[in-house]
C-alpha positions as CSV (number, residue, x, y, z in Angstrom):
1,X,-1.2,5.8,16.4
2,X,-3.8,6.8,13.9
3,X,-3.2,4.0,11.4
4,X,-2.6,0.4,12.5
5,X,-1.5,-1.5,9.4
6,X,1.8,-1.0,7.6
7,X,0.9,-2.2,4.1
8,X,3.5,-3.0,1.5
9,X,3.2,-4.6,-1.9
10,X,4.4,-4.6,-5.5
11,X,2.2,-4.0,-8.5
12,X,3.4,-5.5,-11.8
13,X,1.7,-4.5,-15.1
14,X,2.0,-2.3,-18.1
15,X,1.5,1.5,-18.4
16,X,1.6,2.0,-14.6
17,X,1.9,5.7,-13.6
18,X,3.4,6.2,-10.1
19,X,2.1,9.8,-9.8
20,X,-1.4,8.8,-10.8
21,X,-1.4,5.9,-8.4
22,X,-0.1,8.1,-5.6
23,X,-2.8,10.7,-6.2
24,X,-5.6,8.1,-6.4
25,X,-4.5,6.5,-3.1
26,X,-4.4,9.9,-1.4
27,X,-7.9,10.7,-2.8
28,X,-9.5,7.4,-2.0
29,X,-8.0,6.1,1.3
30,X,-7.3,7.4,4.8
31,X,-3.7,6.8,5.8
32,X,-0.2,8.2,5.9
33,X,3.4,7.5,5.1
34,X,2.5,6.8,1.4
35,X,5.3,5.8,-1.0
36,X,4.4,4.9,-4.6
37,X,7.6,4.4,-6.5
38,X,8.7,2.6,-9.6
39,X,8.3,2.7,-13.4
40,X,5.6,1.8,-15.9
41,X,5.9,-2.0,-15.3
42,X,6.6,-2.2,-11.5
43,X,5.4,0.0,-8.6
44,X,6.2,-0.4,-5.0
45,X,3.5,0.7,-2.5
46,X,4.1,1.5,1.2
47,X,1.1,2.9,3.1
48,X,-0.1,3.0,6.7
49,X,-3.9,2.5,6.9
50,X,-6.7,0.9,8.9
51,X,-8.2,-0.7,5.8
52,X,-5.4,-2.6,3.9
53,X,-8.0,-4.8,2.2
54,X,-9.4,-1.8,0.4
55,X,-5.9,-0.8,-0.8
56,X,-5.2,-4.3,-2.0
57,X,-8.4,-4.4,-3.9
58,X,-7.6,-1.0,-5.6
59,X,-4.0,-2.2,-6.5
60,X,-5.2,-5.5,-7.8
61,X,-7.3,-3.5,-10.4
62,X,-4.1,-2.0,-11.7
63,X,-2.1,-5.2,-12.3
64,X,-0.8,-8.2,-10.6
65,X,-0.1,-7.7,-6.9
66,X,2.6,-9.7,-5.1
67,X,5.2,-9.6,-2.3
68,X,2.4,-8.4,0.0
69,X,3.3,-7.6,3.6
70,X,0.8,-6.3,6.2
71,X,2.0,-5.7,9.7
72,X,0.0,-4.7,12.7
73,X,2.0,-1.8,14.1
74,X,-0.2,-1.6,17.3
75,X,0.9,-5.1,18.2
76,X,4.5,-4.3,17.4
77,X,4.3,-1.3,19.7
78,X,3.2,-3.7,22.5
79,X,6.3,-5.9,21.9
80,X,4.3,-8.6,20.0
81,X,4.7,-10.0,16.5
82,X,3.1,-7.7,13.9
């Protein structure tokens, strides 16, 4: 497993651009399984990374972040709570 944290959140704001957000995350952060879907007022992010705090900081600069879930997939693979 290359990336430990399954990071999910919503970004609420105005003028959000899912394609631009997707491209910026790919360019700035190491990870995989990226989804950035929504419209100009609400974007759902799903990303596997080792540095979820950096992703949260970036997303918080775009709008209000909420419904944040970060799960440790390495712990889950060992049968523990993520």
